[in-house]
C-alpha positions as CSV (number, residue, x, y, z in Angstrom):
1,X,0.0,0.0,0.0
2,X,1.3,3.5,-0.9
3,X,1.7,5.5,2.3
4,X,2.5,8.9,0.7
5,X,4.9,9.5,3.6
6,X,8.4,8.5,4.7
7,X,10.1,7.9,8.0
8,X,13.4,9.5,8.8
9,X,15.2,7.8,11.8
10,X,17.3,10.0,14.1
11,X,17.8,7.3,16.8
12,X,16.8,3.7,17.4
13,X,16.5,3.1,21.1
14,X,15.2,1.0,23.9
15,X,11.7,-0.4,24.5
16,X,8.9,2.1,25.1
17,X,7.0,4.5,22.9
18,X,8.9,6.0,20.1
19,X,8.9,9.8,19.7
20,X,7.4,10.7,16.3
21,X,8.0,14.2,15.0
22,X,5.6,15.8,12.4
23,X,6.6,18.9,10.6
24,X,4.8,22.1,9.8
25,X,3.9,23.7,6.5
26,X,5.6,24.3,4.1
27,X,8.6,22.3,5.4
28,X,9.7,18.7,5.9
29,X,11.5,16.6,8.5
30,X,14.6,18.9,8.5
31,X,12.8,21.4,10.7
32,X,13.2,18.9,13.5
33,X,16.9,18.2,13.0
34,X,18.2,20.5,15.7
35,X,15.6,19.4,18.3
36,X,16.2,15.8,17.6
37,X,19.9,16.3,18.1
38,X,19.2,17.8,21.6
39,X,16.8,15.1,22.6
40,X,17.7,13.6,26.0
41,X,17.1,9.9,26.8
42,X,17.8,6.8,24.8
43,X,14.5,6.0,23.1
44,X,13.6,5.9,19.4
45,X,13.2,9.2,17.7
46,X,11.9,9.5,14.1
47,X,10.4,12.2,11.9
48,X,7.8,11.6,9.2
49,X,7.8,13.5,5.9
50,X,4.1,14.1,5.3
51,X,2.3,13.8,1.9
52,X,3.3,16.6,-0.5
53,X,7.0,16.8,0.6
54,X,9.9,16.0,-1.7
55,X,9.7,12.3,-2.7
56,X,6.1,12.1,-1.5
57,X,4.2,14.4,-3.9
58,X,3.1,12.1,-6.7
59,X,-0.1,10.1,-6.9
60,X,-1.6,12.1,-4.0
61,X,-5.1,11.3,-2.8
62,X,-7.8,13.9,-2.4
63,X,-6.5,16.7,-0.1
64,X,-7.3,15.6,3.5
65,X,-5.4,15.6,6.8
66,X,-7.2,12.3,7.5
67,X,-5.3,11.0,4.5
68,X,-2.1,12.4,6.0
69,X,-2.8,10.7,9.3
70,X,-3.4,7.4,7.6
71,X,-0.2,7.8,5.6
72,X,1.7,8.4,8.8
73,X,0.2,5.4,10.5
74,X,1.1,3.3,7.4
75,X,4.7,4.5,7.3
76,X,5.1,3.9,11.1
77,X,3.7,0.4,10.8
78,X,6.1,-0.4,8.0
79,X,8.9,0.9,10.2
80,X,7.8,-1.4,13.1
81,X,6.5,1.4,15.3
82,X,3.2,0.5,16.9
83,X,3.1,2.9,19.9
84,X,4.3,6.4,19.9
85,X,4.4,9.9,21.5
86,X,3.4,12.1,18.5
87,X,4.7,15.6,18.4
88,X,3.3,17.9,15.7
89,X,4.2,21.5,15.0
90,X,1.6,23.6,13.2
91,X,0.2,21.4,10.4
92,X,1.9,18.5,12.1
93,X,-0.2,19.2,15.1
94,X,-3.4,19.0,13.0
95,X,-2.1,15.6,11.7
96,X,-1.3,14.5,15.2
97,X,-4.9,15.1,16.3
98,X,-6.2,13.3,13.3
99,X,-4.0,10.4,14.2
100,X,-5.3,10.4,17.8
101,X,-8.8,10.3,16.3
102,X,-8.3,7.7,13.6
103,X,-5.5,5.5,15.1
104,X,-5.9,5.9,18.9
105,X,-4.0,2.6,19.7
106,X,-0.9,4.2,18.1
107,X,-0.8,7.4,20.1
108,X,0.5,7.2,23.7
109,X,1.0,10.9,24.1
110,X,0.5,14.1,22.2
111,X,2.8,17.2,21.9
112,X,1.0,20.0,20.2
113,X,3.5,22.6,19.2
114,X,2.6,26.0,17.8
115,X,-0.7,24.7,16.5
116,X,-4.4,24.8,17.2
117,X,-7.3,22.3,17.6
118,X,-9.9,24.5,15.9
119,X,-10.8,24.7,12.3
120,X,-9.9,27.7,10.0
121,X,-12.2,30.6,9.9
122,X,-13.7,31.5,6.6
123,X,-11.0,34.2,5.9
124,X,-8.1,31.9,6.6
125,X,-9.7,29.1,4.6
126,X,-10.1,31.3,1.6
127,X,-6.5,32.5,2.0
128,X,-5.3,28.9,1.8
129,X,-7.3,28.1,-1.3
130,X,-6.0,31.3,-3.0
131,X,-2.4,30.3,-2.3
132,X,-3.1,26.8,-3.6
133,X,-4.4,28.2,-6.8
134,X,-1.5,30.7,-7.1
135,X,1.1,28.0,-6.6
136,X,-0.5,25.8,-9.2
137,X,-0.9,28.7,-11.6
138,X,2.7,29.8,-11.3
139,X,4.3,26.4,-10.8
140,X,6.3,28.0,-8.0
141,X,6.4,28.0,-4.2
142,X,7.1,31.8,-4.2
143,X,3.6,32.5,-2.7
144,X,4.6,30.6,0.4
145,X,7.8,32.5,0.9
146,X,5.9,35.4,2.3
147,X,5.1,33.4,5.4
148,X,8.6,33.0,6.6
149,X,9.0,36.3,8.4
150,X,5.6,35.8,10.1
151,X,6.6,32.4,11.3
152,X,9.7,33.6,13.2
153,X,10.1,35.9,16.2
154,X,11.3,39.4,15.2
155,X,14.6,38.9,16.9
156,X,15.2,35.7,15.0
157,X,14.5,37.4,11.7
158,X,16.8,40.3,12.5
159,X,19.6,38.5,14.3
160,X,19.9,34.9,13.1
161,X,20.4,35.1,9.3
162,X,21.7,31.5,9.1
163,X,18.4,30.2,10.6
164,X,16.3,32.4,8.2
165,X,18.4,31.0,5.3
166,X,17.7,27.4,6.4
167,X,14.0,28.0,6.7
168,X,13.9,29.7,3.3
169,X,15.7,26.7,1.8
170,X,13.2,24.3,3.2
171,X,10.4,26.2,1.7
172,X,12.1,26.5,-1.7
173,X,12.7,22.7,-1.8
174,X,9.0,21.9,-1.6
175,X,7.2,20.7,-4.7
176,X,4.5,23.2,-5.8
177,X,1.9,20.4,-6.2
178,X,2.6,19.4,-2.5
179,X,2.3,22.9,-1.2
180,X,-1.1,23.3,-3.0
181,X,-2.2,19.9,-1.7
182,X,-1.3,20.6,1.9
183,X,-3.1,24.0,1.8
184,X,-6.3,22.4,0.5
185,X,-6.0,19.6,3.1
186,X,-5.6,22.2,6.0
187,X,-8.5,24.3,4.6
188,X,-10.8,21.3,4.8
189,X,-9.9,20.1,8.3
190,X,-12.6,20.0,11.0
191,X,-12.4,21.2,14.6
192,X,-10.6,18.5,16.6
193,X,-11.0,19.9,20.1
194,X,-13.3,17.0,20.9
195,X,-10.4,14.6,20.2
196,X,-8.4,16.3,23.0
197,X,-11.3,16.0,25.4
198,X,-11.5,12.3,24.7
199,X,-7.8,11.6,24.6
200,X,-6.7,9.8,27.8
201,X,-2.9,10.1,27.4
202,X,-0.6,12.9,28.5
203,X,-0.5,16.0,26.5
204,X,2.1,18.8,26.3
205,X,1.1,22.0,24.6
206,X,4.1,24.1,23.5
207,X,3.9,27.6,22.1
208,X,6.4,30.3,21.3
209,X,5.9,33.4,23.4
210,X,6.0,35.5,20.2
211,X,3.9,33.1,18.0
212,X,1.8,35.4,15.9
213,X,0.1,32.7,13.9
214,X,-1.1,30.4,16.6
215,X,-0.8,32.6,19.7
216,X,-0.8,31.6,23.4
217,X,-4.6,31.9,23.6
218,X,-4.9,29.0,21.2
219,X,-2.5,26.9,23.3
220,X,-4.5,27.8,26.4
221,X,-7.7,26.6,24.7
222,X,-6.2,23.2,24.0
223,X,-4.9,22.9,27.6
224,X,-8.3,23.6,28.9
225,X,-9.8,20.9,26.7
226,X,-7.4,18.1,27.4
227,X,-7.6,15.8,30.5
228,X,-3.9,15.8,31.3
229,X,-2.1,18.7,29.7
230,X,1.0,20.8,30.5
231,X,1.5,24.2,28.9
232,X,4.9,25.4,28.1
233,X,5.5,28.9,26.7
234,X,8.9,29.1,25.0
235,X,10.7,32.5,25.3
236,X,12.3,34.2,22.3
237,X,10.4,32.0,19.8
238,X,7.7,32.6,17.3
239,X,5.7,30.0,15.4
240,X,8.7,27.7,14.8
241,X,9.7,27.2,18.5
242,X,11.3,23.8,17.7
243,X,13.6,25.5,15.2
244,X,14.3,28.7,17.1
245,X,14.7,27.1,20.6
246,X,15.3,23.4,19.9
247,X,16.9,22.6,23.2
248,X,13.9,23.8,25.2
249,X,11.4,22.0,23.0
250,X,13.5,18.8,23.1
251,X,13.4,18.9,26.9
252,X,9.6,19.2,26.9
253,X,9.3,16.3,24.5
254,X,11.6,14.1,26.5
255,X,9.6,14.7,29.6
256,X,6.4,13.8,27.8
257,X,7.9,10.5,26.6
258,X,8.6,9.7,30.3
259,X,5.1,10.6,31.3
260,X,3.6,8.4,28.5
261,X,5.8,5.5,29.4
262,X,5.0,5.6,33.2
């Protein structure tokens, strides 16, 4: 079965739930490289390249984050991973919630990083569809480049040119067809807050203190909905906290793995 997703292994470790990292839009597993390198402990750590990323952008199904979740489940099964703490940033968080809904036996814990559980409003949904159309019309990811500055804390944009360059490269490497597919999939997603209310595993909600795209109020909404949630606000970080402050995010994720395995 075609999974439309691929597993990148950072570390193969001891028994217990693996840590599975799901990237945001419009990036791929590379946005987790620095956090994975800082990850304490000795458990398995993998990232999944979601449908639409390089190498996974042909023969795509109808745009749907449920399809992304099923692709992740299939890729993890093929890799021998049957129980995991799933950490998703932004779009990856949407997919993590879809996984918890569609494949609950797989998900031992959830880390929701710079994301939200609610659906898009009408204006945001229309904006996604406009970008999808523009990317397809031009055959270029240039329409997605404008979101780079908004995704980073102002101090990151001004003072860390090497990080801005890396994020720009990740965007430029994405296939236009995949960018359009992901935007349509996100535009169609439902509100998943009820999934959090029903989830009985531990949850960590992480948000950059300067996240302008999914601000702290969105994180607080998810914490209030979940049964067993911790909120972590990461200083000096915007929407890409795992990229801007990877050591702090890695520490939170390692603690969640311990909670999930207890």
